[in-house]
Structure formats: structure tokens, C-alpha cells
N, C-alpha and C positions, 0 to 999 in steps of 0.2 A: 502493498500500497504504498503511494507514496502521497501525498497535501502538497498543495501552493498555495498562498494567499491571497484573497481574491478582496475589496474594498466593503463586501457586505458577507463575506463568513468567510470559514476555511471552507474551500473546495477541497473533494477527494477522489484522489483522483483509484481505479483499479485496473488488476488487468482484466483485459479484453475475458480470461477464458471464466475466472471469476462471479463474472458478470451475463455471459451467453445465454446461460440454463435460465438464467429469472428474467432475460425480457422475449425467450424464446416460449415459456409458459405465456408469461402475458398475454402476445399476442396472438397465441390461439387461444385464448379466453374469451377474448376480446372479437375473432373472429366473423361467431356467433351474429354478431348486431351489427357488426361494419359489408357495407359495401366492396372496399377495398383498406386494409392495411398492411403495411410495411415495419420493420427496424429502419430507422437513417440517422444520422449523427457517426459521429466514429465508431462506431459497434459497425455499421455498415459498409464503412472504410477498414473496416479489419483491423485498426490500432491498436498497439499493446495493447494504449493504457487508457480510461476512459471515465468520462467527470458523471454520466448521466445515459440515460437509454431514454432516446428519444425514438418513437415512433409517431407515424404521417397515416390518418385514418380518414373514411368516408362512410363516416354513417348511416345507417341507415335509417331515415326520418319514419315516422307515424302519423299512418292513414287515418282516417275517418271511416267508417261507415261505405261513402260513395267512393272508395278508392283514394281519393285527393289528401295534399301533402295538409295532416293538421296540425299547425305552429304552435298552438296552445297545449299539442302533448308533451311527455316528455319523450325522448330520445331513447331506444334499451341502453344506449353505454352508455348514457346517464345514471338512467338508476341502475348499473349494475354497476359501477363506480359508489353510488352512494349504498348501497348493497354493504361492496365491501371495506367502505369504512365503518362504516354501522357495525363489522366483523371484527373490526380491529386488523382487517387486512392492509390496507392503504388510511394513508394524511392524505386529506384533502387541503396542502400548501395553496392552489391558486383555482378558482373555477369558473371559465367566462366559455362561451358559446365555439369560438374557436382556439380556445389552447388550454390545458389545463395540467398542474404540475401536480404532480400525483410524487408523497414520497413513501418507501417499501422496505423491510427490514431485508436484508440480507442473510444468507446460511450461516456470513462470518457475522451475525447480526452487530452490522454497519447501515445507519440510512441509507439511501442511496434513492437519488432522485428523477422521476420517470415523466420528461415532458411526451403528453399529448398533444400533437398538430392536426385538429380539428378542421375539413375542409370537405367541398361537393367532386362530383366528376371534374367540374369543367375548371379547377385551381387544380386538380392531385396532380398532371405531370409535372408542372414547376413546381409546387411548393413541393413533392419529393428530391426534385431535385437540388433546389436550396436548401431543404432543410439536410439534405444528405452533406451540402457541405464540400469540403471545406471552407470557413466562411469571406477568406479571398475565393475562391470558386464562385459563390456563392455573390460577390457582391460584383463578377467580374459579367457573372450572368443578367443583373442589372444595368448596368453599365455599358453602351455604345461602343462602339469600334472606333469612332473619332476622339471618342477617351479615354483609351488602353482597356475596356471592356472587349468581351464576344458578343454584345449583340449587334445584331443587321443594325446597320442607319439606319431610322426612317421609324422604328422598334419602340417597344416601353412593356413593359412588367406595370401590368396597374392591378391594384384587386390582385391578385393571384395569377391575375391571367396576360397572355401574350398580344399587344396590339401591333401590328405595322399596318403606317400609314390609314392609321385611321377606322383599322378594322380592326375584329380579334380574330384570334386566331384560332381553327376549331387545331385541340391538341388529343393523341389519346392516348398517349405514355409518353412518362422520362422519355425514352428513344427515341420519341416522337419531336422532340422540346430539344433535344441533342442535336439532332440533323436540322433543325430548322435554325439552328442559334450560332451549332459550329460545325455541321456536315458531319456529322460521325456521336458515336457513344462513347462518352468512356466508361470506363466499368470506376464503379466508385472508388476501390482500391487504390486506380492508378489516377482517383483527383486532388 
């Protein structure tokens, strides 16, 4: 275990092997309430040490009797997390509609953060690429080439979506985002 001081708190870095199993179990438990979900961040990039577990997910939205999205009903993922909180399995540190920070106790008794980024299918490709990082790469994704970034001139990232020449670009997955931005996919561990 290594630790580094940050202005807000003490950050603990753990070997990837100590965190990977917990991340995969958490992912498996939320999969039934998600359309898509994937580990992101330093775990996805196969870094030797990690500071948190980052997951990007597209939660299933609740439907009313007519099959329309019911914005007044809680999402299944929110219910699941609140149940885990009541059971003492997780501590909810932050809980918004798009971002949840949870903390869990790992088998080695260390409290560790899970950052859960919730998005929709339209934002999924961009969000997964940006949240996989690293930070320098994420910044390059949103910076035009004319200013030293990877993004085509005339394009921008706004509200988690890719826009070019004033039109939204429809993307199916992260690979398509990479193709559009830099002309080819780059595996997470190569970023």
C-alpha cells in the first residue's frame, strides 16, 4: 500500500490485484440494472496501483404502465445502492443523478472509493473514453487539434456528446468515437 497526500484528504493507492476482484464483483452486481456498464479509470488501463474504482454505467430507466420513461420513479440502480447502504455494504459519500461516490471496505479492511458515473446511451461512448483517462488523454479528447488536442477542428464535446460543424455526431461505441477523433482505437493500457 502506498499513500500520497492531497489537499483534501489522504489518498490510498493499492495494488491493482487487491482491487480488481472487488471491482468485478461490484460490476457484476449492478449489471442486471444497467443497459451498459464497464470498469474505467486506472483499473481499465491496467495501472499497477489504483486510487479508486471507476465505473461508467447506463442505468435502466423506470417505465410507467404505458411503457414511457417515468422520471418520478427511482431507477433500479439507485434502489440497489440505497439497499446496500442500509445493509452496511457501502457508504454513500455523494449521490447525484449522474455521479455517485461510494466507499466500501475491502477484504484487507481498507476503505476504498467507488466512483460511479451514470450516463445514457447517447453519452456512453464519450463518457467511457474520457473516464478511462488518463487525465491528459481526456483533456486531449476535448481540445481541438489547433490548440494541441486530438479533437478535429470544428468539433466540440458538449454535455457528453460529440458535435461537429454544429451537428451532433451519433456514436454507437467508444471505438467509433476514437475513429472519429483520432482515426483509430487505442487500447486502454496504451493510453
